[in-house]
C-alpha positions as CSV (number, residue, x, y, z in Angstrom):
1,M,13.0,-86.0,-175.1
2,T,13.0,-82.7,-173.2
3,P,12.5,-83.1,-169.4
4,A,9.3,-81.8,-168.1
5,V,9.1,-78.2,-166.7
6,F,7.2,-78.1,-163.4
7,V,4.9,-75.2,-162.9
8,Y,3.7,-74.5,-159.4
9,D,0.2,-73.2,-158.6
10,T,-0.8,-71.4,-155.4
11,G,-1.6,-74.7,-153.7
12,M,2.0,-75.9,-154.1
13,L,3.3,-72.6,-152.7
14,F,1.0,-72.9,-149.7
15,A,2.3,-76.5,-149.1
16,L,5.9,-75.2,-149.3
17,E,4.9,-72.3,-147.0
18,R,3.5,-74.8,-144.5
19,Q,6.7,-76.8,-144.9
20,E,4.8,-80.0,-145.7
21,L,7.4,-82.8,-146.1
22,P,6.2,-84.2,-149.4
23,A,6.2,-80.7,-150.9
24,R,9.7,-80.0,-149.6
25,L,11.0,-83.3,-150.9
26,A,9.4,-82.8,-154.3
27,H,10.7,-79.3,-154.5
28,R,14.2,-80.3,-153.6
29,A,14.2,-83.0,-156.3
30,L,12.7,-80.6,-158.9
31,A,15.0,-77.7,-158.1
32,G,18.1,-79.8,-158.6
33,R,17.3,-81.0,-162.1
34,G,17.3,-79.2,-165.5
35,H,14.8,-76.4,-165.7
36,P,14.0,-74.9,-162.3
37,P,10.4,-75.0,-161.2
38,V,8.3,-72.2,-162.6
39,V,6.1,-69.9,-160.5
40,P,3.9,-67.6,-162.6
41,L,4.0,-64.1,-161.2
42,P,0.2,-64.0,-160.4
43,V,0.6,-67.3,-158.5
44,L,3.3,-65.6,-156.3
45,A,1.0,-62.6,-155.7
46,Q,-1.8,-65.0,-154.7
47,A,0.4,-66.9,-152.2
48,W,2.7,-64.3,-150.7
49,R,1.8,-63.0,-147.3
50,P,3.5,-60.2,-145.3
51,G,6.3,-60.9,-143.0
52,R,10.0,-60.5,-142.7
53,W,10.8,-64.2,-143.4
54,T,8.8,-66.9,-144.9
55,P,9.7,-70.4,-146.1
56,L,9.0,-69.1,-149.6
57,T,11.9,-66.7,-149.2
58,R,14.2,-69.7,-149.3
59,V,12.2,-71.5,-152.1
60,L,11.8,-68.7,-154.6
61,P,15.5,-68.3,-155.6
62,E,15.4,-71.9,-156.7
63,C,12.5,-71.2,-159.1
64,V,11.9,-69.1,-162.2
65,V,9.3,-66.4,-161.3
66,F,7.7,-66.3,-164.7
67,G,7.0,-62.7,-165.8
68,A,9.4,-61.1,-163.4
69,R,11.9,-60.2,-166.2
70,T,14.9,-61.6,-164.4
71,E,17.7,-63.6,-165.8
72,V,16.7,-67.2,-166.3
73,P,19.7,-69.5,-165.3
74,Y,18.6,-72.4,-167.4
75,G,18.3,-70.2,-170.6
76,C,14.7,-71.1,-171.4
77,G,13.5,-68.7,-174.1
78,V,9.9,-69.0,-173.0
79,C,10.7,-68.0,-169.4
80,Q,13.0,-65.2,-170.6
81,A,10.3,-63.8,-172.8
82,G,7.7,-63.7,-169.9
83,H,4.0,-63.0,-170.5
84,T,2.7,-61.8,-173.8
85,E,-0.5,-60.2,-174.8
86,G,-1.4,-63.5,-176.4
87,D,-1.1,-65.2,-173.0
88,A,-3.8,-62.9,-171.5
89,K,-6.0,-63.5,-174.5
90,R,-5.5,-67.3,-174.3
91,A,-6.2,-67.3,-170.6
92,G,-9.4,-65.3,-171.3
93,H,-10.3,-67.9,-173.9
94,L,-9.8,-70.7,-171.3
95,L,-11.9,-68.8,-168.7
96,A,-14.8,-68.6,-171.2
97,L,-14.6,-72.2,-172.4
98,A,-13.5,-74.3,-169.4
99,A,-16.1,-76.8,-168.1
100,L,-15.3,-76.1,-164.4
101,P,-16.5,-78.5,-161.7
102,G,-19.8,-77.6,-160.2
103,G,-19.9,-74.4,-158.2
104,K,-16.4,-73.3,-159.2
105,R,-15.9,-69.8,-160.5
106,P,-13.4,-68.9,-163.2
107,D,-9.9,-68.1,-161.9
108,A,-7.6,-66.1,-164.1
109,V,-4.5,-67.1,-162.0
110,D,-5.3,-70.8,-162.7
111,A,-5.9,-70.1,-166.4
112,L,-2.6,-68.2,-166.7
113,A,-0.7,-71.1,-165.0
114,V,-2.1,-73.4,-167.7
115,V,-1.1,-71.0,-170.4
116,V,2.5,-70.7,-169.0
117,A,2.7,-74.5,-168.8
118,A,1.4,-74.9,-172.4
119,R,4.1,-72.6,-173.7
120,H,6.7,-75.2,-172.6
121,P,7.2,-78.3,-174.7
122,E,6.5,-80.6,-171.8
123,A,5.0,-79.3,-168.5
124,V,3.6,-80.6,-165.3
125,I,1.5,-78.3,-163.1
126,V,1.7,-79.0,-159.4
127,T,-1.7,-78.1,-158.1
128,S,-4.1,-78.4,-155.2
129,D,-7.0,-78.1,-157.6
130,P,-6.5,-80.8,-160.3
131,G,-10.2,-80.6,-161.2
132,D,-10.0,-76.9,-162.0
133,L,-6.7,-77.1,-163.8
134,S,-7.7,-80.1,-165.9
135,A,-10.8,-78.1,-167.0
136,Y,-8.5,-75.3,-168.2
137,R,-6.1,-77.7,-169.8
138,D,-8.9,-79.5,-171.6
139,A,-10.1,-76.2,-173.0
140,L,-6.7,-75.4,-174.6
141,D,-7.4,-74.7,-178.3
142,S,-4.4,-76.8,-179.4
143,G,-5.7,-79.9,-177.7
144,D,-2.3,-79.8,-175.9
145,D,-1.7,-83.1,-174.1
146,A,1.8,-82.1,-173.2
147,V,0.5,-80.4,-170.0
148,R,0.0,-82.9,-167.2
149,L,-1.1,-82.4,-163.7
150,L,0.3,-83.5,-160.3
151,A,-1.9,-83.1,-157.3
152,V,-0.2,-81.7,-154.2
153,S,-2.0,-84.5,-152.2
154,E,0.0,-87.0,-154.4
155,L,3.4,-85.5,-153.9
156,A,4.5,-88.3,-151.5
157,D,3.6,-90.9,-154.1
158,F,5.4,-88.9,-156.8
159,V,8.6,-88.6,-154.7
160,A,8.3,-92.4,-154.1
161,G,8.4,-93.0,-157.8
162,K,4.8,-93.9,-158.4
163,S,3.0,-92.9,-161.6
164,V,0.6,-90.2,-160.5
165,L,0.7,-87.6,-163.3
166,R,-2.7,-86.9,-164.9
């Protein structure tokens, strides 16, 4: 069985930026195993703030910035290929079909994170918005159940070995 690829959404990057202990511990564990954590390029754009130094400056080299066209140390063909036109179309499809929780507006960055995760054989999206991301995941045309979710609020339980993946 292929180990899961962890895809960070903006909420995870914000937790790392705030240096929250569960996020730091989870990242340390994930960065040291198999495929590095994946940060979709639009997620990085959404989370990055100006400044000479930020905790993300230390975290990003331990991740694959998906779509940045840089060498992927793990050799993942999906990550090396980056975004495709099909990714944009698939994300648009998710934006149109997702049954988002009440009052939520479609978010192309979240939809792209789900598409990036779905391109990997097994993936876990680390998110602060599991309701939104599950709506996009559930709208995948392939009925892909290989994409699971891990709430940032449950990172401490995850690090402790509890079963919290959705």
